[in-house]
C-alpha positions as CSV (number, residue, x, y, z in Angstrom):
1,M,-208.1,21.2,-16.9
2,W,-208.7,22.1,-13.2
3,R,-211.0,24.9,-12.5
4,R,-210.8,26.7,-9.3
5,R,-214.0,26.7,-7.2
6,R,-215.3,30.0,-6.2
7,S,-215.1,30.7,-2.6
8,S,-217.6,32.7,-0.6
9,S,-215.2,35.7,-0.5
10,D,-214.9,35.6,-4.4
11,T,-218.7,35.6,-4.7
12,N,-218.9,38.5,-2.1
13,D,-216.3,40.4,-4.3
14,I,-218.4,40.0,-7.4
15,R,-221.5,41.0,-5.5
16,Q,-219.9,44.3,-4.2
17,H,-218.4,45.1,-7.7
18,D,-221.9,44.6,-9.2
19,F,-223.3,46.8,-6.4
20,V,-221.0,49.6,-7.2
21,R,-221.5,49.3,-11.0
22,G,-225.3,49.4,-10.3
23,L,-225.0,52.7,-8.5
24,Q,-224.2,54.6,-11.8
25,L,-221.8,56.9,-10.0
26,P,-221.2,60.4,-11.5
27,A,-217.8,61.4,-12.7
28,V,-216.0,63.0,-9.7
29,R,-212.5,64.2,-8.8
30,S,-212.5,62.9,-5.2
31,V,-214.4,60.7,-2.9
32,R,-215.7,63.8,-1.1
33,D,-217.4,64.9,-4.3
34,L,-219.6,61.8,-4.1
35,V,-221.3,63.2,-1.0
36,P,-224.2,65.0,-2.9
37,F,-224.8,61.7,-4.9
38,V,-225.0,59.7,-1.6
39,E,-227.2,62.4,0.0
40,E,-229.7,62.1,-2.9
41,R,-229.5,58.2,-2.8
42,I,-230.2,58.0,1.0
43,G,-232.6,61.0,1.2
44,K,-230.7,62.7,3.9
45,P,-228.1,65.5,4.2
46,I,-224.6,64.4,5.2
47,R,-222.2,66.6,7.2
48,L,-218.5,65.7,6.9
49,Q,-217.0,66.5,10.3
50,P,-213.3,66.4,11.1
51,A,-213.1,65.2,14.7
52,E,-210.0,64.9,16.9
53,V,-211.2,62.3,19.4
54,G,-208.2,60.4,20.4
55,A,-206.9,56.9,20.1
56,A,-209.7,55.2,22.1
57,V,-212.2,56.1,19.3
58,P,-212.4,54.7,15.8
59,C,-210.7,56.8,13.1
60,G,-214.1,57.1,11.4
61,M,-217.7,57.1,12.4
62,W,-221.1,57.3,10.8
63,I,-224.1,58.7,12.8
64,A,-227.4,58.5,11.0
65,T,-230.5,60.1,12.5
66,S,-234.0,60.5,11.0
67,T,-233.1,63.9,9.8
68,G,-229.5,63.8,8.8
69,C,-226.2,62.0,8.8
70,Y,-222.8,62.9,10.3
71,L,-219.6,61.4,9.0
72,F,-216.6,61.8,11.4
73,Y,-213.0,61.4,10.3
74,D,-209.7,61.9,11.8
75,P,-208.1,65.3,10.6
76,E,-204.8,64.3,12.1
77,T,-204.2,61.6,9.5
78,S,-203.0,62.0,5.9
79,P,-205.5,63.4,3.2
80,A,-205.4,60.0,1.5
81,H,-206.3,58.2,4.7
82,Q,-209.1,60.7,5.4
83,D,-210.5,60.0,1.9
84,H,-210.3,56.3,2.7
85,I,-212.2,56.7,6.0
86,I,-214.9,58.9,4.2
87,A,-215.3,56.3,1.4
88,H,-215.6,53.5,3.9
89,E,-218.3,55.4,5.8
90,L,-220.1,56.4,2.6
91,A,-220.2,52.8,1.7
92,H,-222.0,51.9,4.9
93,A,-224.6,54.5,4.0
94,L,-225.0,53.3,0.4
95,M,-225.4,49.7,1.6
96,G,-227.9,50.7,4.3
97,H,-226.0,49.2,7.1
98,R,-227.4,49.7,10.6
99,G,-225.1,50.0,13.6
100,M,-225.4,50.4,17.3
101,T,-228.2,52.5,18.8
102,T,-226.3,53.7,21.7
103,L,-222.8,55.3,22.0
104,L,-220.1,53.2,23.7
105,A,-218.5,55.1,26.5
106,P,-215.0,55.6,24.9
107,M,-216.7,57.0,21.7
108,A,-219.0,59.3,23.7
109,G,-216.2,61.1,25.5
110,G,-214.6,62.6,22.4
111,L,-217.8,63.1,20.3
112,L,-220.2,64.6,22.7
113,G,-218.4,67.9,22.7
114,L,-218.6,68.0,18.9
115,L,-222.3,67.3,18.5
116,D,-225.3,69.4,18.6
117,P,-227.4,68.8,21.8
118,G,-230.4,67.8,19.7
119,L,-228.4,65.1,17.9
120,I,-227.1,63.8,21.3
121,A,-230.8,63.6,22.5
122,A,-231.7,61.6,19.4
123,V,-228.8,59.2,19.7
124,L,-229.0,58.7,23.6
125,G,-232.8,58.9,23.7
126,P,-235.2,55.9,24.0
127,A,-234.0,53.0,21.8
128,G,-231.6,55.4,20.1
129,G,-234.4,57.7,18.8
130,G,-234.1,56.0,15.4
131,A,-230.4,56.7,15.1
132,S,-227.7,54.4,14.3
133,I,-223.9,54.5,14.8
134,L,-221.2,52.8,12.8
135,G,-217.7,53.0,14.1
136,R,-214.7,52.1,11.9
137,T,-212.8,49.8,14.2
138,N,-212.1,46.3,12.7
139,Y,-212.9,44.2,9.6
140,S,-214.1,41.0,11.3
141,E,-217.7,41.8,10.8
142,T,-219.3,41.2,7.4
143,D,-220.7,44.8,7.1
144,E,-217.2,46.2,7.9
145,F,-215.6,43.9,5.3
146,D,-218.2,44.9,2.7
147,A,-217.9,48.6,3.5
148,E,-214.1,48.3,3.2
149,L,-214.4,46.7,-0.3
150,V,-217.1,49.1,-1.5
151,G,-215.2,52.1,-0.1
152,S,-212.1,51.0,-2.0
153,L,-214.2,50.8,-5.2
154,L,-215.6,54.2,-4.5
155,Q,-212.0,55.5,-4.2
156,Q,-211.1,53.6,-7.4
157,H,-213.9,55.3,-9.2
158,A,-212.9,58.8,-8.0
159,N,-209.3,58.2,-8.9
160,S,-210.2,57.2,-12.4
161,Y,-211.6,60.7,-13.2
162,R,-210.3,62.2,-16.5
163,P,-211.5,65.6,-17.7
164,P,-213.5,65.6,-20.8
165,S,-211.4,65.9,-24.0
166,G,-211.5,69.5,-25.3
167,S,-212.5,70.9,-21.9
168,E,-210.6,73.9,-20.5
169,E,-209.2,71.7,-17.8
170,A,-208.0,69.0,-20.2
171,D,-206.5,71.7,-22.4
172,R,-204.6,73.2,-19.4
173,I,-203.2,69.8,-18.5
174,T,-202.2,69.1,-22.1
175,R,-200.5,72.5,-22.4
176,T,-198.6,71.9,-19.1
177,L,-197.5,68.4,-20.2
178,L,-196.3,69.6,-23.6
179,R,-194.4,72.5,-22.1
180,R,-192.7,70.2,-19.7
181,G,-191.7,68.0,-22.6
182,N,-190.4,71.0,-24.6
183,P,-189.1,73.8,-22.3
184,E,-188.7,76.1,-25.3
185,R,-192.3,75.9,-26.2
186,P,-194.1,79.2,-25.3
187,E,-197.0,79.1,-22.9
């Protein structure tokens, strides 16, 4: 019998699945609910920031400074796409990816008006002031590919949430489903 030889992408997929399993993620209803977990894991507060910055800028961006992190996402896209962007950027944080230490000109134009002047100084200061920037633009780089896969796994985890049996939420869902199946059943 022929056995398929594992490719480097298969090995990477296994490594990323193992990484996510090793995180021991809490049960959450959405990717956004993972923010406190990621904050604790990286030891910094994270601020989710919708940012209308135009087509010249990536649809998502992660800026990490020594005191906090800013996750920018496009508020003009669908909620599902916003969650995908957020999951991708959280994946970068969890994997400890480092990005650029200076803002590229097209990115700077839209973001500078949204940022605190102290943050701008930290990012644009000498050698980036210890800040790093990751912009979600393409998937050719290994870090981007890994963040895309781990972000998808984070979304899969969040989408697998089921309320505990016997909880008020589970009972409410059950009552609704039973009522829909039998319209004469009282509420």
